[in-house]
N, C-alpha and C positions, 0 to 999 in steps of 0.2 A: 234143468235141462229137461226137455219133454222126454217122456218115456217111449220106449219102442219105436224110435224114429227110423224109418227105412232109408238110409242115407243114400242108397243106390237110386231109389226111386225119386228122391228129392234132387239129387244132382242131375238126373235125367230130365228135370223140369227147367233146369237152369237156362238152357237157350231161349225158352218161352217167357219164363217168368223171373228171370235173374236179373241183377244189377249189381256192379261193382263201384264202390265209392272210394275216394281218397280220404285220408284222415281230416277230421274237422268239417266233414260235409254234414249238413242239416238235412235229415230225412224228412221230418215234419216238425212243426212248432206247436207248442202248447196253445190251445185254444182253437186251432183249426178243426174243421170238421174231418172226422177220420173215415176213410173208406178203403183202406188197405191193411192187410195183416202181414207181417214180416217174419221170416225165420232166418236166423243168421247161420250162413254156411261156413264163414271163416271171418275172423276179426273181432272187433269189439264195439259195441253201441253203447254210449252213455245216455242216460235218461235224466233229464234236467228240469227242475221247476223254477218258476219265477216266484220269488217270496214277495209278500205284501210290501217290503221296502224297495222292490224293483230288482233287487240283487238275484243273480241265478245260483241255484244250488245243485249240485249233482247228487241224485239220490240212489243211482244204481249203475253199475256197470254190467252189461250183458255179454255173453260169450257165445261160442259155437253152440248151435243147437237150440239156443234160446229164442222164443218167439215173443213179438211183442206188437202193439197195435191192435189187440184183440177186442178192446172196449169200444173203439171206434166202429169195428166191423160188425160185432155181434149185438151192440146196443145203439148204434147210429149216435154216438156221443162225441162231444168235441174232444180233442186230445187233452189228457190231464198232465202231460209233460211233453217237453221237446225231446226229440231223439237225434243224437249226433254222434257220428263215427270217431272213435278214439284212435284207430288205426286203419290202414286200408281193409275195406270190409265188403264181403260179398254176402248178398242176401237174395232170398226169394220173396216175392211180393205178390199178393193175391187180393183181387177184389172181393167185395162181399159175395158176390155170385160164384166165384171160383172157390173160395173157401167153403161155402155152403155145398158145392158139388164134390169137393174132396170129402168132406165129412160124410156125406150120403154114400159116396162110392167106395170109401175105404174105412171100414169099422176100426181096423188097427190104428189109422191116423186119428180118427174121431176119439178113440179110447185113450190115445197118448195125450191128446190135448185136454181131455176131460181130467185125466189123472193129474196132469201138470196144473190145471186150475185149481184142483182140490188140494195139491200140495201148496200152492200159493195162499189159499183160504186158510189152511191149517197153520201155516207160518204167521199169516197175519193175526189169526186167533190167539196164538201163543204170544205175540207181541202185545195185543189188547189185554190179555190177563196179566202179563208182566208189568204193563203201564198202569193198570188198575190198581195192582198190589202196591206199587210205588206210590201212587196217589193217596191210597188209603193210609200207608205208612206215614206220608207227610201230613195228611189232615190228623192222624192220631198224635204225631209229635207236636203239631201246632195246637191242638187241644190241650194235650198235657203241659205244654208251656204256658197256655193261657189260664189253666187251672192252678198252676204253681204260684 
């Protein structure tokens, strides 16, 4: 969850930037060009990827206070996953320009986004280290079996 969220300020933006979706609504699809950043006010959003075999796999469930879609907004990239509501869900959505304006006008908002992104990178780094250690253990075990 993003740090230091000013819920009163975010809820005040709901009439202008808010949307409410029923369960199982696709917000965006993997591969689409991203142009909006979302913050979940209430509900849950599942993130899904399409595997090479064509099957869909849920890779995350995001809840209240979580943001998503930032890669499309900050890097003008295609969506790396599809986002679909898991329950009735209310979100705020911001265009690239609006997010940029928010980041410039609200240092607290900007710091919360930066800290949250750093938390995500740290979590990913820990997972990479864990996977690397597992891979090395497998390699070592394979090498030992070959030498035996």
